[in-house]
N, C-alpha and C positions, 0 to 999 in steps of 0.2 A: 461772418465778418461783413460789415456794412461798407459798401463802396458807392460813392456818387462820382460819376465820370462825366465831366463836361467836355463838349466839343462844339465846333462851329465858329470859334473866334477867328479873327484875322484882321487884315487891313482892308478898309473900305473907304471910298470917297464920301465927303459930306453929301447928304441926301440919299445915300444908298441904304441897303438893307442887309441884315444878317439874321440867321436863325440859330440860336444856341440850343443845344440839347443837353439834358442831364439824365444819363442812364443809371438807374438805381439797381443795386443788388443787395441782398441781405435784409431788405425792408420792402414793404408794399407801399408805394407812393401814396395811394389813396387813403392810407391810415395816418398820414402825416400832413402837417402844414408844409407845403413845399414852396420855397422862395428862391429868388435870385437877388443877390447883393453885388455891389461893386465897390472897388477900392482903388484909389490912386495913391502913389507914394506919399507918405507923410500925413495922410488923412485917415479918418476912421472908415470902417466898412459900413456902407449905407444900404438900406433896403431899396430895391428897385421895384419888385413885384412879388406878390405872394398869392397862392391859391390854397384855400383851406380844404380840410377833409371833405367838407360839404360842397366844394366847388366855388365858393365865393372868392372873388378876386379883388385885390387892392393894389394900387400903384402909387409910386412917388409922384408928386405933382409935376416934376420935371419930365416925366416920361408919359404922362397920361395922353391918350390919343395917338401915341406913336408906337408904344410897345404893347404886346399882348402875351400874357402867360397862359399856357394850356397844359393839360395833362392827358396822356394816353395810357389808360389803365391796362390795356392789353399788352402794351410794350413796356409798362412800368417806367415810363420816361416823361419828363417834364420839359417843356419847350419855352423859349422866350423869342418871339418874333419881334425884331427891332427894325422899324422903318423910319425914314426921314432922319437918319443918323446925323448927329452934330459932333463937332470936335470935342465938346465937353462930355460926350458919352464915352470918350476914351478912358479905359480902366481895365483892371482885371475883374472878371465876372465870376462869382462863386455861386454854386448851387448849395442850398441848405434844406435839410429835412428836420423838422422840429415837432416835438410834442411837449410844449412848455409846461403843461400841468404836471408832468412826471419828470421834468428836467432832462429830457432827451434832446440832443442837438448834434447833428452830423453835418460835416462840410465836405465839399469836393475840393479838388486841388486848384481849381481856377483855370480860366481861359482868357487870354489877352484879346481885347478888342481895341483896335486903333482906327480912329476916324481922322483921315488926313488926305489932303490933295497932293 
């Protein structure tokens, strides 16, 4: 059974930092494209950052230079380091594991991030 368990969300002031973790079981993270998405009520789920099987990273323009995605193969965990947080970063953040060529797509349960003073 595949499980992606996110943690690290919470309330932070503007300009602050958080680190989200996605602990995977039932899959090997390094064999998947691992991504972080976010969603606010009434809107679609948007890609924030992704790290490919080969380690290539890509980011949404809105988070470039502030967020960093990384993968710890030994821990089978993916991280999202979020710095210089803004109010507009407030959302539920979801971890995703995908192998699009074979139609595989797994989601975590999400973790709330709230940026507010």
